[in-house]
PDBQT receptor file of N, H, CA, C and O in Angstrom, charges set to zero:
ATOM      1  N   UNK A   1      16.823   3.465  13.933  1.00  0.00    +0.000 N 
ATOM      2  CA  UNK A   1      15.391   3.734  13.912  1.00  0.00    +0.000 C 
ATOM      3  C   UNK A   1      15.019   4.507  12.640  1.00  0.00    +0.000 C 
ATOM      4  O   UNK A   1      14.056   4.159  11.957  1.00  0.00    +0.000 OA
ATOM      5  N   UNK A   2      15.772   5.536  12.335  1.00  0.00    +0.000 N 
ATOM      6  H   UNK A   2      16.555   5.819  12.890  1.00  0.00    +0.000 HD
ATOM      7  CA  UNK A   2      15.481   6.335  11.150  1.00  0.00    +0.000 C 
ATOM      8  C   UNK A   2      15.547   5.506   9.875  1.00  0.00    +0.000 C 
ATOM      9  O   UNK A   2      14.693   5.628   8.997  1.00  0.00    +0.000 OA
ATOM     10  N   UNK A   3      16.589   4.649   9.781  1.00  0.00    +0.000 N 
ATOM     11  H   UNK A   3      17.283   4.550  10.494  1.00  0.00    +0.000 HD
ATOM     12  CA  UNK A   3      16.745   3.842   8.573  1.00  0.00    +0.000 C 
ATOM     13  C   UNK A   3      15.586   2.863   8.404  1.00  0.00    +0.000 C 
ATOM     14  O   UNK A   3      15.177   2.571   7.281  1.00  0.00    +0.000 OA
ATOM     15  N   UNK A   4      15.052   2.351   9.532  1.00  0.00    +0.000 N 
ATOM     16  H   UNK A   4      15.384   2.589  10.445  1.00  0.00    +0.000 HD
ATOM     17  CA  UNK A   4      13.904   1.447   9.458  1.00  0.00    +0.000 C 
ATOM     18  C   UNK A   4      12.687   2.185   8.917  1.00  0.00    +0.000 C 
ATOM     19  O   UNK A   4      11.981   1.674   8.047  1.00  0.00    +0.000 OA
ATOM     20  N   UNK A   5      12.443   3.379   9.429  1.00  0.00    +0.000 N 
ATOM     21  H   UNK A   5      13.016   3.794  10.136  1.00  0.00    +0.000 HD
ATOM     22  CA  UNK A   5      11.315   4.166   8.938  1.00  0.00    +0.000 C 
ATOM     23  C   UNK A   5      11.473   4.495   7.457  1.00  0.00    +0.000 C 
ATOM     24  O   UNK A   5      10.510   4.436   6.692  1.00  0.00    +0.000 OA
ATOM     25  N   UNK A   6      12.680   4.837   7.066  1.00  0.00    +0.000 N 
ATOM     26  H   UNK A   6      13.462   4.885   7.688  1.00  0.00    +0.000 HD
ATOM     27  CA  UNK A   6      12.945   5.138   5.662  1.00  0.00    +0.000 C 
ATOM     28  C   UNK A   6      12.673   3.913   4.792  1.00  0.00    +0.000 C 
ATOM     29  O   UNK A   6      12.041   4.016   3.740  1.00  0.00    +0.000 OA
ATOM     30  N   UNK A   7      13.155   2.754   5.241  1.00  0.00    +0.000 N 
ATOM     31  H   UNK A   7      13.668   2.670   6.095  1.00  0.00    +0.000 HD
ATOM     32  CA  UNK A   7      12.932   1.514   4.494  1.00  0.00    +0.000 C 
ATOM     33  C   UNK A   7      11.444   1.221   4.391  1.00  0.00    +0.000 C 
ATOM     34  O   UNK A   7      10.970   0.803   3.335  1.00  0.00    +0.000 OA
ATOM     35  N   UNK A   8      10.697   1.432   5.477  1.00  0.00    +0.000 N 
ATOM     36  H   UNK A   8      11.082   1.771   6.335  1.00  0.00    +0.000 HD
ATOM     37  CA  UNK A   8       9.260   1.197   5.459  1.00  0.00    +0.000 C 
ATOM     38  C   UNK A   8       8.574   2.110   4.451  1.00  0.00    +0.000 C 
ATOM     39  O   UNK A   8       7.688   1.680   3.713  1.00  0.00    +0.000 OA
ATOM     40  N   UNK A   9       8.990   3.375   4.426  1.00  0.00    +0.000 N 
ATOM     41  H   UNK A   9       9.710   3.724   5.026  1.00  0.00    +0.000 HD
ATOM     42  CA  UNK A   9       8.392   4.313   3.478  1.00  0.00    +0.000 C 
ATOM     43  C   UNK A   9       8.735   3.930   2.047  1.00  0.00    +0.000 C 
ATOM     44  O   UNK A   9       7.902   4.036   1.147  1.00  0.00    +0.000 OA
ATOM     45  N   UNK A  10       9.972   3.482   1.844  1.00  0.00    +0.000 N 
ATOM     46  H   UNK A  10      10.649   3.395   2.575  1.00  0.00    +0.000 HD
ATOM     47  CA  UNK A  10      10.349   3.040   0.494  1.00  0.00    +0.000 C 
ATOM     48  C   UNK A  10       9.513   1.832   0.094  1.00  0.00    +0.000 C 
ATOM     49  O   UNK A  10       9.110   1.702  -1.062  1.00  0.00    +0.000 OA
ATOM     50  N   UNK A  11       9.256   0.952   1.053  1.00  0.00    +0.000 N 
ATOM     51  H   UNK A  11       9.583   1.058   1.992  1.00  0.00    +0.000 HD
ATOM     52  CA  UNK A  11       8.442  -0.241   0.801  1.00  0.00    +0.000 C 
ATOM     53  C   UNK A  11       7.020   0.155   0.396  1.00  0.00    +0.000 C 
ATOM     54  O   UNK A  11       6.473  -0.360  -0.579  1.00  0.00    +0.000 OA
ATOM     55  N   UNK A  12       6.438   1.070   1.158  1.00  0.00    +0.000 N 
ATOM     56  H   UNK A  12       6.883   1.488   1.950  1.00  0.00    +0.000 HD
ATOM     57  CA  UNK A  12       5.051   1.460   0.872  1.00  0.00    +0.000 C 
ATOM     58  C   UNK A  12       4.950   2.176  -0.468  1.00  0.00    +0.000 C 
ATOM     59  O   UNK A  12       4.007   1.941  -1.224  1.00  0.00    +0.000 OA
ATOM     60  N   UNK A  13       5.900   3.037  -0.769  1.00  0.00    +0.000 N 
ATOM     61  H   UNK A  13       6.666   3.227  -0.155  1.00  0.00    +0.000 HD
ATOM     62  CA  UNK A  13       5.827   3.760  -2.036  1.00  0.00    +0.000 C 
ATOM     63  C   UNK A  13       6.125   2.840  -3.210  1.00  0.00    +0.000 C 
ATOM     64  O   UNK A  13       5.617   3.060  -4.310  1.00  0.00    +0.000 OA
ATOM     65  N   UNK A  14       6.938   1.815  -2.995  1.00  0.00    +0.000 N 
ATOM     66  H   UNK A  14       7.351   1.636  -2.101  1.00  0.00    +0.000 HD
ATOM     67  CA  UNK A  14       7.152   0.817  -4.044  1.00  0.00    +0.000 C 
ATOM     68  C   UNK A  14       5.847   0.087  -4.351  1.00  0.00    +0.000 C 
ATOM     69  O   UNK A  14       5.535  -0.171  -5.514  1.00  0.00    +0.000 OA
ATOM     70  N   UNK A  15       5.080  -0.248  -3.300  1.00  0.00    +0.000 N 
ATOM     71  H   UNK A  15       5.334  -0.039  -2.356  1.00  0.00    +0.000 HD
ATOM     72  CA  UNK A  15       3.785  -0.911  -3.505  1.00  0.00    +0.000 C 
ATOM     73  C   UNK A  15       2.791   0.037  -4.167  1.00  0.00    +0.000 C 
ATOM     74  O   UNK A  15       2.041  -0.368  -5.055  1.00  0.00    +0.000 OA
ATOM     75  N   UNK A  16       2.783   1.294  -3.739  1.00  0.00    +0.000 N 
ATOM     76  H   UNK A  16       3.392   1.623  -3.017  1.00  0.00    +0.000 HD
ATOM     77  CA  UNK A  16       1.892   2.272  -4.375  1.00  0.00    +0.000 C 
ATOM     78  C   UNK A  16       2.243   2.446  -5.850  1.00  0.00    +0.000 C 
ATOM     79  O   UNK A  16       1.359   2.573  -6.697  1.00  0.00    +0.000 OA
ATOM     80  N   UNK A  17       3.552   2.451  -6.149  1.00  0.00    +0.000 N 
ATOM     81  H   UNK A  17       4.270   2.348  -5.461  1.00  0.00    +0.000 HD
ATOM     82  CA  UNK A  17       3.984   2.569  -7.540  1.00  0.00    +0.000 C 
ATOM     83  C   UNK A  17       3.519   1.352  -8.334  1.00  0.00    +0.000 C 
ATOM     84  O   UNK A  17       3.054   1.481  -9.466  1.00  0.00    +0.000 OA
ATOM     85  N   UNK A  18       3.649   0.164  -7.732  1.00  0.00    +0.000 N 
ATOM     86  H   UNK A  18       4.027   0.058  -6.812  1.00  0.00    +0.000 HD
ATOM     87  CA  UNK A  18       3.206  -1.060  -8.399  1.00  0.00    +0.000 C 
ATOM     88  C   UNK A  18       1.716  -0.964  -8.725  1.00  0.00    +0.000 C 
ATOM     89  O   UNK A  18       1.299  -1.300  -9.834  1.00  0.00    +0.000 OA
ATOM     90  N   UNK A  19       0.913  -0.505  -7.759  1.00  0.00    +0.000 N 
ATOM     91  H   UNK A  19       1.251  -0.231  -6.859  1.00  0.00    +0.000 HD
ATOM     92  CA  UNK A  19      -0.525  -0.394  -7.986  1.00  0.00    +0.000 C 
ATOM     93  C   UNK A  19      -0.836   0.655  -9.044  1.00  0.00    +0.000 C 
ATOM     94  O   UNK A  19      -1.746   0.465  -9.851  1.00  0.00    +0.000 OA
ATOM     95  N   UNK A  20      -0.095   1.758  -9.054  1.00  0.00    +0.000 N 
ATOM     96  H   UNK A  20       0.644   1.912  -8.398  1.00  0.00    +0.000 HD
ATOM     97  CA  UNK A  20      -0.352   2.791 -10.056  1.00  0.00    +0.000 C 
ATOM     98  C   UNK A  20       0.034   2.300 -11.451  1.00  0.00    +0.000 C 
ATOM     99  O   UNK A  20      -0.632   2.626 -12.433  1.00  0.00    +0.000 OA
ATOM    100  N   UNK A  21       1.122   1.510 -11.537  1.00  0.00    +0.000 N 
ATOM    101  H   UNK A  21       1.664   1.245 -10.739  1.00  0.00    +0.000 HD
ATOM    102  CA  UNK A  21       1.483   0.933 -12.826  1.00  0.00    +0.000 C 
ATOM    103  C   UNK A  21       0.395  -0.016 -13.304  1.00  0.00    +0.000 C 
ATOM    104  O   UNK A  21       0.076  -0.059 -14.492  1.00  0.00    +0.000 OA
ATOM    105  N   UNK A  22      -0.174  -0.779 -12.371  1.00  0.00    +0.000 N 
ATOM    106  H   UNK A  22       0.085  -0.744 -11.405  1.00  0.00    +0.000 HD
ATOM    107  CA  UNK A  22      -1.241  -1.695 -12.740  1.00  0.00    +0.000 C 
ATOM    108  C   UNK A  22      -2.483  -0.954 -13.203  1.00  0.00    +0.000 C 
ATOM    109  O   UNK A  22      -3.277  -1.495 -13.973  1.00  0.00    +0.000 OA
ATOM    110  N   UNK A  23      -2.662   0.278 -12.745  1.00  0.00    +0.000 N 
ATOM    111  H   UNK A  23      -2.017   0.718 -12.119  1.00  0.00    +0.000 HD
ATOM    112  CA  UNK A  23      -3.862   1.021 -13.110  1.00  0.00    +0.000 C 
ATOM    113  C   UNK A  23      -3.917   1.334 -14.608  1.00  0.00    +0.000 C 
ATOM    114  O   UNK A  23      -4.977   1.665 -15.140  1.00  0.00    +0.000 OA
ATOM    115  N   UNK A  24      -2.761   1.225 -15.286  1.00  0.00    +0.000 N 
ATOM    116  H   UNK A  24      -1.900   0.956 -14.854  1.00  0.00    +0.000 HD
ATOM    117  CA  UNK A  24      -2.784   1.380 -16.735  1.00  0.00    +0.000 C 
ATOM    118  C   UNK A  24      -3.607   0.267 -17.386  1.00  0.00    +0.000 C 
ATOM    119  O   UNK A  24      -4.142   0.423 -18.484  1.00  0.00    +0.000 OA
ATOM    120  N   UNK A  25      -3.691  -0.849 -16.682  1.00  0.00    +0.000 N 
ATOM    121  H   UNK A  25      -3.257  -0.976 -15.790  1.00  0.00    +0.000 HD
ATOM    122  CA  UNK A  25      -4.475  -1.983 -17.156  1.00  0.00    +0.000 C 
ATOM    123  C   UNK A  25      -5.635  -2.138 -16.181  1.00  0.00    +0.000 C 
ATOM    124  O   UNK A  25      -5.502  -2.808 -15.157  1.00  0.00    +0.000 OA
ATOM    125  N   UNK A  26      -6.762  -1.525 -16.491  1.00  0.00    +0.000 N 
ATOM    126  H   UNK A  26      -6.870  -0.981 -17.323  1.00  0.00    +0.000 HD
ATOM    127  CA  UNK A  26      -7.839  -1.393 -15.519  1.00  0.00    +0.000 C 
ATOM    128  C   UNK A  26      -8.289  -2.721 -14.914  1.00  0.00    +0.000 C 
ATOM    129  O   UNK A  26      -8.568  -2.789 -13.717  1.00  0.00    +0.000 OA
ATOM    130  N   UNK A  27      -8.361  -3.764 -15.715  1.00  0.00    +0.000 N 
ATOM    131  H   UNK A  27      -8.135  -3.709 -16.688  1.00  0.00    +0.000 HD
ATOM    132  CA  UNK A  27      -8.740  -5.071 -15.181  1.00  0.00    +0.000 C 
ATOM    133  C   UNK A  27      -7.682  -5.575 -14.217  1.00  0.00    +0.000 C 
ATOM    134  O   UNK A  27      -8.009  -6.188 -13.201  1.00  0.00    +0.000 OA
ATOM    135  N   UNK A  28      -6.414  -5.325 -14.524  1.00  0.00    +0.000 N 
ATOM    136  H   UNK A  28      -6.148  -4.827 -15.350  1.00  0.00    +0.000 HD
ATOM    137  CA  UNK A  28      -5.321  -5.777 -13.684  1.00  0.00    +0.000 C 
ATOM    138  C   UNK A  28      -5.230  -4.985 -12.384  1.00  0.00    +0.000 C 
ATOM    139  O   UNK A  28      -4.719  -5.508 -11.394  1.00  0.00    +0.000 OA
ATOM    140  N   UNK A  29      -5.700  -3.760 -12.355  1.00  0.00    +0.000 N 
ATOM    141  H   UNK A  29      -6.115  -3.335 -13.159  1.00  0.00    +0.000 HD
ATOM    142  CA  UNK A  29      -5.659  -2.968 -11.137  1.00  0.00    +0.000 C 
ATOM    143  C   UNK A  29      -6.459  -3.663 -10.040  1.00  0.00    +0.000 C 
ATOM    144  O   UNK A  29      -6.012  -3.744  -8.896  1.00  0.00    +0.000 OA
ATOM    145  N   UNK A  30      -7.631  -4.159 -10.388  1.00  0.00    +0.000 N 
ATOM    146  H   UNK A  30      -7.994  -4.094 -11.318  1.00  0.00    +0.000 HD
ATOM    147  CA  UNK A  30      -8.470  -4.881  -9.426  1.00  0.00    +0.000 C 
ATOM    148  C   UNK A  30      -7.744  -6.142  -8.962  1.00  0.00    +0.000 C 
ATOM    149  O   UNK A  30      -7.765  -6.476  -7.777  1.00  0.00    +0.000 OA
ATOM    150  N   UNK A  31      -7.110  -6.833  -9.888  1.00  0.00    +0.000 N 
ATOM    151  H   UNK A  31      -7.094  -6.562 -10.851  1.00  0.00    +0.000 HD
ATOM    152  CA  UNK A  31      -6.358  -8.036  -9.572  1.00  0.00    +0.000 C 
ATOM    153  C   UNK A  31      -5.231  -7.737  -8.577  1.00  0.00    +0.000 C 
ATOM    154  O   UNK A  31      -5.022  -8.497  -7.632  1.00  0.00    +0.000 OA
ATOM    155  N   UNK A  32      -4.509  -6.639  -8.787  1.00  0.00    +0.000 N 
ATOM    156  H   UNK A  32      -4.679  -6.021  -9.555  1.00  0.00    +0.000 HD
ATOM    157  CA  UNK A  32      -3.396  -6.281  -7.909  1.00  0.00    +0.000 C 
ATOM    158  C   UNK A  32      -3.874  -6.043  -6.482  1.00  0.00    +0.000 C 
ATOM    159  O   UNK A  32      -3.260  -6.518  -5.527  1.00  0.00    +0.000 OA
ATOM    160  N   UNK A  33      -4.957  -5.316  -6.344  1.00  0.00    +0.000 N 
ATOM    161  H   UNK A  33      -5.456  -4.930  -7.120  1.00  0.00    +0.000 HD
ATOM    162  CA  UNK A  33      -5.486  -5.040  -5.006  1.00  0.00    +0.000 C 
ATOM    163  C   UNK A  33      -5.961  -6.324  -4.348  1.00  0.00    +0.000 C 
ATOM    164  O   UNK A  33      -5.718  -6.540  -3.161  1.00  0.00    +0.000 OA
ATOM    165  N   UNK A  34      -6.643  -7.186  -5.117  1.00  0.00    +0.000 N 
ATOM    166  H   UNK A  34      -6.840  -7.011  -6.081  1.00  0.00    +0.000 HD
ATOM    167  CA  UNK A  34      -7.104  -8.470  -4.585  1.00  0.00    +0.000 C 
ATOM    168  C   UNK A  34      -5.946  -9.329  -4.107  1.00  0.00    +0.000 C 
ATOM    169  O   UNK A  34      -6.035  -9.969  -3.059  1.00  0.00    +0.000 OA
ATOM    170  N   UNK A  35      -4.857  -9.346  -4.872  1.00  0.00    +0.000 N 
ATOM    171  H   UNK A  35      -4.784  -8.826  -5.723  1.00  0.00    +0.000 HD
ATOM    172  CA  UNK A  35      -3.681 -10.132  -4.494  1.00  0.00    +0.000 C 
ATOM    173  C   UNK A  35      -3.100  -9.610  -3.184  1.00  0.00    +0.000 C 
ATOM    174  O   UNK A  35      -2.704 -10.387  -2.316  1.00  0.00    +0.000 OA
ATOM    175  N   UNK A  36      -3.053  -8.290  -3.052  1.00  0.00    +0.000 N 
ATOM    176  H   UNK A  36      -3.375  -7.658  -3.758  1.00  0.00    +0.000 HD
ATOM    177  CA  UNK A  36      -2.524  -7.688  -1.843  1.00  0.00    +0.000 C 
ATOM    178  C   UNK A  36      -3.417  -7.996  -0.645  1.00  0.00    +0.000 C 
ATOM    179  O   UNK A  36      -2.926  -8.226   0.460  1.00  0.00    +0.000 OA
ATOM    180  N   UNK A  37      -4.737  -7.998  -0.870  1.00  0.00    +0.000 N 
ATOM    181  H   UNK A  37      -5.136  -7.811  -1.768  1.00  0.00    +0.000 HD
ATOM    182  CA  UNK A  37      -5.680  -8.258   0.210  1.00  0.00    +0.000 C 
ATOM    183  C   UNK A  37      -5.723  -9.736   0.623  1.00  0.00    +0.000 C 
ATOM    184  O   UNK A  37      -6.191 -10.050   1.717  1.00  0.00    +0.000 OA
ATOM    185  N   UNK A  38      -5.246 -10.636  -0.225  1.00  0.00    +0.000 N 
ATOM    186  H   UNK A  38      -4.866 -10.381  -1.114  1.00  0.00    +0.000 HD
ATOM    187  CA  UNK A  38      -5.287 -12.069   0.087  1.00  0.00    +0.000 C 
ATOM    188  C   UNK A  38      -4.545 -12.373   1.378  1.00  0.00    +0.000 C 
ATOM    189  O   UNK A  38      -4.956 -13.237   2.152  1.00  0.00    +0.000 OA
ATOM    190  N   UNK A  39      -3.453 -11.660   1.605  1.00  0.00    +0.000 N 
ATOM    191  H   UNK A  39      -3.119 -10.958   0.976  1.00  0.00    +0.000 HD
ATOM    192  CA  UNK A  39      -2.691 -11.838   2.833  1.00  0.00    +0.000 C 
ATOM    193  C   UNK A  39      -3.079 -10.707   3.771  1.00  0.00    +0.000 C 
ATOM    194  O   UNK A  39      -2.654  -9.568   3.579  1.00  0.00    +0.000 OA
ATOM    195  N   UNK A  40      -3.886 -11.013   4.787  1.00  0.00    +0.000 N 
ATOM    196  H   UNK A  40      -4.231 -11.939   4.943  1.00  0.00    +0.000 HD
ATOM    197  CA  UNK A  40      -4.346  -9.973   5.698  1.00  0.00    +0.000 C 
ATOM    198  C   UNK A  40      -3.183  -9.336   6.457  1.00  0.00    +0.000 C 
ATOM    199  O   UNK A  40      -3.234  -8.153   6.792  1.00  0.00    +0.000 OA
ATOM    200  N   UNK A  41      -2.134 -10.116   6.727  1.00  0.00    +0.000 N 
ATOM    201  H   UNK A  41      -2.093 -11.077   6.455  1.00  0.00    +0.000 HD
ATOM    202  CA  UNK A  41      -0.966  -9.563   7.412  1.00  0.00    +0.000 C 
ATOM    203  C   UNK A  41      -0.273  -8.530   6.521  1.00  0.00    +0.000 C 
ATOM    204  O   UNK A  41       0.071  -7.438   6.973  1.00  0.00    +0.000 OA
ATOM    205  N   UNK A  42      -0.074  -8.890   5.253  1.00  0.00    +0.000 N 
ATOM    206  H   UNK A  42      -0.354  -9.778   4.886  1.00  0.00    +0.000 HD
ATOM    207  CA  UNK A  42       0.554  -7.969   4.315  1.00  0.00    +0.000 C 
ATOM    208  C   UNK A  42      -0.322  -6.743   4.108  1.00  0.00    +0.000 C 
ATOM    209  O   UNK A  42       0.188  -5.623   4.082  1.00  0.00    +0.000 OA
ATOM    210  N   UNK A  43      -1.626  -6.930   3.961  1.00  0.00    +0.000 N 
ATOM    211  H   UNK A  43      -2.040  -7.840   3.982  1.00  0.00    +0.000 HD
ATOM    212  CA  UNK A  43      -2.543  -5.820   3.743  1.00  0.00    +0.000 C 
ATOM    213  C   UNK A  43      -2.536  -4.871   4.934  1.00  0.00    +0.000 C 
ATOM    214  O   UNK A  43      -2.473  -3.654   4.758  1.00  0.00    +0.000 OA
ATOM    215  N   UNK A  44      -2.600  -5.426   6.163  1.00  0.00    +0.000 N 
ATOM    216  H   UNK A  44      -2.650  -6.414   6.307  1.00  0.00    +0.000 HD
ATOM    217  CA  UNK A  44      -2.584  -4.567   7.355  1.00  0.00    +0.000 C 
ATOM    218  C   UNK A  44      -1.270  -3.821   7.484  1.00  0.00    +0.000 C 
ATOM    219  O   UNK A  44      -1.250  -2.650   7.864  1.00  0.00    +0.000 OA
ATOM    220  N   UNK A  45      -0.168  -4.499   7.167  1.00  0.00    +0.000 N 
ATOM    221  H   UNK A  45      -0.185  -5.451   6.859  1.00  0.00    +0.000 HD
ATOM    222  CA  UNK A  45       1.147  -3.844   7.205  1.00  0.00    +0.000 C 
ATOM    223  C   UNK A  45       1.200  -2.734   6.163  1.00  0.00    +0.000 C 
ATOM    224  O   UNK A  45       1.722  -1.649   6.420  1.00  0.00    +0.000 OA
ATOM    225  N   UNK A  46       0.659  -3.016   4.995  1.00  0.00    +0.000 N 
ATOM    226  H   UNK A  46       0.235  -3.897   4.786  1.00  0.00    +0.000 HD
ATOM    227  CA  UNK A  46       0.594  -2.032   3.911  1.00  0.00    +0.000 C 
ATOM    228  C   UNK A  46      -0.181  -0.787   4.362  1.00  0.00    +0.000 C 
ATOM    229  O   UNK A  46       0.265   0.339   4.144  1.00  0.00    +0.000 OA
ATOM    230  N   UNK A  47      -1.344  -0.997   4.992  1.00  0.00    +0.000 N 
ATOM    231  H   UNK A  47      -1.707  -1.912   5.169  1.00  0.00    +0.000 HD
ATOM    232  CA  UNK A  47      -2.145   0.131   5.469  1.00  0.00    +0.000 C 
ATOM    233  C   UNK A  47      -1.433   0.902   6.567  1.00  0.00    +0.000 C 
ATOM    234  O   UNK A  47      -1.462   2.133   6.585  1.00  0.00    +0.000 OA
ATOM    235  N   UNK A  48      -0.788   0.177   7.495  1.00  0.00    +0.000 N 
ATOM    236  H   UNK A  48      -0.765  -0.823   7.481  1.00  0.00    +0.000 HD
ATOM    237  CA  UNK A  48      -0.065   0.835   8.577  1.00  0.00    +0.000 C 
ATOM    238  C   UNK A  48       1.090   1.669   8.043  1.00  0.00    +0.000 C 
ATOM    239  O   UNK A  48       1.307   2.798   8.483  1.00  0.00    +0.000 OA
ATOM    240  N   UNK A  49       1.829   1.109   7.092  1.00  0.00    +0.000 N 
ATOM    241  H   UNK A  49       1.653   0.192   6.734  1.00  0.00    +0.000 HD
ATOM    242  CA  UNK A  49       2.946   1.854   6.509  1.00  0.00    +0.000 C 
ATOM    243  C   UNK A  49       2.446   3.068   5.745  1.00  0.00    +0.000 C 
ATOM    244  O   UNK A  49       3.028   4.150   5.828  1.00  0.00    +0.000 OA
ATOM    245  N   UNK A  50       1.372   2.882   5.007  1.00  0.00    +0.000 N 
ATOM    246  H   UNK A  50       0.900   2.003   4.939  1.00  0.00    +0.000 HD
ATOM    247  CA  UNK A  50       0.804   4.002   4.231  1.00  0.00    +0.000 C 
ATOM    248  C   UNK A  50       0.322   5.091   5.170  1.00  0.00    +0.000 C 
ATOM    249  O   UNK A  50       0.549   6.278   4.935  1.00  0.00    +0.000 OA
ATOM    250  N   UNK A  51      -0.348   4.672   6.240  1.00  0.00    +0.000 N 
ATOM    251  H   UNK A  51      -0.532   3.708   6.431  1.00  0.00    +0.000 HD
ATOM    252  CA  UNK A  51      -0.844   5.619   7.230  1.00  0.00    +0.000 C 
ATOM    253  C   UNK A  51       0.332   6.378   7.847  1.00  0.00    +0.000 C 
ATOM    254  O   UNK A  51       0.280   7.599   7.994  1.00  0.00    +0.000 OA
ATOM    255  N   UNK A  52       1.379   5.658   8.203  1.00  0.00    +0.000 N 
ATOM    256  H   UNK A  52       1.422   4.666   8.084  1.00  0.00    +0.000 HD
ATOM    257  CA  UNK A  52       2.567   6.272   8.797  1.00  0.00    +0.000 C 
ATOM    258  C   UNK A  52       3.232   7.241   7.829  1.00  0.00    +0.000 C 
ATOM    259  O   UNK A  52       3.556   8.369   8.199  1.00  0.00    +0.000 OA
ATOM    260  N   UNK A  53       3.435   6.805   6.595  1.00  0.00    +0.000 N 
ATOM    261  H   UNK A  53       3.172   5.888   6.294  1.00  0.00    +0.000 HD
ATOM    262  CA  UNK A  53       4.169   7.610   5.615  1.00  0.00    +0.000 C 
ATOM    263  C   UNK A  53       3.366   8.810   5.130  1.00  0.00    +0.000 C 
ATOM    264  O   UNK A  53       3.924   9.882   4.898  1.00  0.00    +0.000 OA
ATOM    265  N   UNK A  54       2.077   8.633   4.979  1.00  0.00    +0.000 N 
ATOM    266  H   UNK A  54       1.623   7.762   5.168  1.00  0.00    +0.000 HD
ATOM    267  CA  UNK A  54       1.244   9.691   4.410  1.00  0.00    +0.000 C 
ATOM    268  C   UNK A  54       0.448  10.456   5.457  1.00  0.00    +0.000 C 
ATOM    269  O   UNK A  54      -0.231  11.427   5.124  1.00  0.00    +0.000 OA
ATOM    270  N   UNK A  55       0.521  10.035   6.721  1.00  0.00    +0.000 N 
ATOM    271  H   UNK A  55       1.073   9.246   6.991  1.00  0.00    +0.000 HD
ATOM    272  CA  UNK A  55      -0.178  10.726   7.799  1.00  0.00    +0.000 C 
ATOM    273  C   UNK A  55      -1.693  10.574   7.732  1.00  0.00    +0.000 C 
ATOM    274  O   UNK A  55      -2.420  11.499   8.093  1.00  0.00    +0.000 OA
ATOM    275  N   UNK A  56      -2.178   9.423   7.277  1.00  0.00    +0.000 N 
ATOM    276  H   UNK A  56      -1.587   8.672   6.983  1.00  0.00    +0.000 HD
ATOM    277  CA  UNK A  56      -3.612   9.185   7.165  1.00  0.00    +0.000 C 
ATOM    278  C   UNK A  56      -4.126   8.397   8.357  1.00  0.00    +0.000 C 
ATOM    279  O   UNK A  56      -3.366   7.712   9.042  1.00  0.00    +0.000 OA
ATOM    280  N   UNK A  57      -5.432   8.504   8.596  1.00  0.00    +0.000 N 
ATOM    281  H   UNK A  57      -6.050   9.061   8.039  1.00  0.00    +0.000 HD
ATOM    282  CA  UNK A  57      -6.056   7.604   9.553  1.00  0.00    +0.000 C 
ATOM    283  C   UNK A  57      -6.243   6.263   8.865  1.00  0.00    +0.000 C 
ATOM    284  O   UNK A  57      -6.138   6.173   7.642  1.00  0.00    +0.000 OA
ATOM    285  N   UNK A  58      -6.523   5.205   9.650  1.00  0.00    +0.000 N 
ATOM    286  H   UNK A  58      -6.609   5.278  10.644  1.00  0.00    +0.000 HD
ATOM    287  CA  UNK A  58      -6.685   3.879   9.041  1.00  0.00    +0.000 C 
ATOM    288  C   UNK A  58      -7.862   3.887   8.050  1.00  0.00    +0.000 C 
ATOM    289  O   UNK A  58      -7.766   3.299   6.972  1.00  0.00    +0.000 OA
ATOM    290  N   UNK A  59      -8.965   4.551   8.411  1.00  0.00    +0.000 N 
ATOM    291  H   UNK A  59      -9.043   5.028   9.286  1.00  0.00    +0.000 HD
ATOM    292  CA  UNK A  59     -10.128   4.605   7.525  1.00  0.00    +0.000 C 
ATOM    293  C   UNK A  59      -9.781   5.313   6.220  1.00  0.00    +0.000 C 
ATOM    294  O   UNK A  59     -10.169   4.853   5.146  1.00  0.00    +0.000 OA
ATOM    295  N   UNK A  60      -9.055   6.427   6.301  1.00  0.00    +0.000 N 
ATOM    296  H   UNK A  60      -8.740   6.801   7.174  1.00  0.00    +0.000 HD
ATOM    297  CA  UNK A  60      -8.656   7.146   5.095  1.00  0.00    +0.000 C 
ATOM    298  C   UNK A  60      -7.755   6.277   4.230  1.00  0.00    +0.000 C 
ATOM    299  O   UNK A  60      -7.888   6.256   3.006  1.00  0.00    +0.000 OA
ATOM    300  N   UNK A  61      -6.829   5.554   4.876  1.00  0.00    +0.000 N 
ATOM    301  H   UNK A  61      -6.721   5.571   5.870  1.00  0.00    +0.000 HD
ATOM    302  CA  UNK A  61      -5.922   4.679   4.139  1.00  0.00    +0.000 C 
ATOM    303  C   UNK A  61      -6.702   3.585   3.420  1.00  0.00    +0.000 C 
ATOM    304  O   UNK A  61      -6.419   3.282   2.260  1.00  0.00    +0.000 OA
ATOM    305  N   UNK A  62      -7.688   2.985   4.104  1.00  0.00    +0.000 N 
ATOM    306  H   UNK A  62      -7.917   3.231   5.046  1.00  0.00    +0.000 HD
ATOM    307  CA  UNK A  62      -8.497   1.933   3.496  1.00  0.00    +0.000 C 
ATOM    308  C   UNK A  62      -9.313   2.476   2.336  1.00  0.00    +0.000 C 
ATOM    309  O   UNK A  62      -9.504   1.784   1.336  1.00  0.00    +0.000 OA
ATOM    310  N   UNK A  63      -9.794   3.705   2.457  1.00  0.00    +0.000 N 
ATOM    311  H   UNK A  63      -9.639   4.267   3.269  1.00  0.00    +0.000 HD
ATOM    312  CA  UNK A  63     -10.662   4.282   1.426  1.00  0.00    +0.000 C 
ATOM    313  C   UNK A  63      -9.927   4.561   0.125  1.00  0.00    +0.000 C 
ATOM    314  O   UNK A  63     -10.560   4.688  -0.922  1.00  0.00    +0.000 OA
ATOM    315  N   UNK A  64      -8.600   4.658   0.171  1.00  0.00    +0.000 N 
ATOM    316  H   UNK A  64      -8.086   4.555   1.022  1.00  0.00    +0.000 HD
ATOM    317  CA  UNK A  64      -7.827   4.870  -1.051  1.00  0.00    +0.000 C 
ATOM    318  C   UNK A  64      -8.024   3.693  -2.002  1.00  0.00    +0.000 C 
ATOM    319  O   UNK A  64      -8.059   3.858  -3.221  1.00  0.00    +0.000 OA
ATOM    320  N   UNK A  65      -8.154   2.485  -1.410  1.00  0.00    +0.000 N 
ATOM    321  H   UNK A  65      -8.126   2.351  -0.419  1.00  0.00    +0.000 HD
ATOM    322  CA  UNK A  65      -8.369   1.304  -2.224  1.00  0.00    +0.000 C 
ATOM    323  C   UNK A  65      -9.781   0.825  -2.035  1.00  0.00    +0.000 C 
ATOM    324  O   UNK A  65     -10.181  -0.171  -2.636  1.00  0.00    +0.000 OA
TER     325      UNK A  65
């Protein structure tokens, strides 16, 4: 159980890192978020993992992007 949670947190922070790297290219930052949102399953999983790892509510997690 612990290893799964750790893997999930590593997954979410890897995605957050990817988005922050994209922010160096302002036009590409919007593209990265759009690509992530294209798959509603991936986007919802991303929000759930972020909420779990960072202790945010779903609304707070959504407001980050």
